[in-house]
N, C-alpha and C positions, 0 to 999 in steps of 0.2 A: 069489664071484659064480657064478651057474649058467652052464650052457653055452648060454644063450639069446643070440641075436645082438644086438648093440648097436643096430642100426637098428630093431628091433622096439620099442624104448623111445622112440626119437626119430624118428618118421615125418616125412618131408618135409624133413629136414635134409640137409646135404651128404653126410653119412655114410649116408643112406638109399638105397633102390633108385633107379637112374637112369632106368628105363623109365617113361614116362607113358602108354603104351598100356593100354587097359582089359584086365583079366584075363579069361580065358575064362569064369570063373565069374561075372563081373559081369552082372547082368540088363540087357537092352536098355533104352534110354531109354523112359520111360513116356509113352504117348499120353494126352491128356486124356480123361476119361470122356465118354460120348455126351452127357450133359447139359450139358457145358461146350464141346462142339464147335460151331463156328459154321457153319450151313448157309447157302449162298447163296440168298437169297430171289428169287423171280420174280413179276412181276405176273400175276395169274390171268387178266386180260383180254387183254393184248397179248404177254405172255411176256418182256418186257424184264427183264434181270437187274438186281437192285439194286446200287447202287455199293458198293464195299468199305468197310466201316466196322468199328470195334471191336466194337460191339454192335448188336442190332436196335433198341435205344432211340434210337440216333443216326438211324436211318432216318426215324423219325416227327418229327424235329426240323424247325424251320422251314427249315433249310438244305436238306434233301432233300425233305420234304413227302410221303413215302410214308405210306399209311394201312393199318391192319389192321382188318378187319371180321370180326365173328362171324356165322355163318349156320348154318342147320340143313339137312342134306341130306335126300334122299327117305327114307332109313332112320331119320331122327330123330337122327342123329349130329351133334354140334356140329363145325363146321369154322372154321378161321381162314384168311382170305384176304388176301394182300398186294396192294395196288394202287399203281401209280405215280401221280403228281399228276394227269396228264391223264385217265387212266382213272377215277380216283376222282371227279373233278368230273363226268364223264359218268355214273358210277354214281349219284351223289347227285341229279342232275337227273332220272334215270329213277325213282328210288325215292321214294315219298311220305314226308313226315315223319310 
């Protein structure tokens, strides 16, 4: 048998290293990419923060009643706007079908 330590063949056994602290060479825990991070939504009219949910899809459910509208700004850029149930009903009554 070579001069290699026995615990290198059997990691995690009682004969292995006792320390559970991460090694200095271990990378820090990975933060989810920007596309997966959940941003807290706010109503564009009254500024009310949306309730905490797992996804934005939950906000538009019948339980919460938030609505997402698509508009175009003065520069021709498309915008997405979140509205709480009360502000959305006022928005719909002002805007013709």
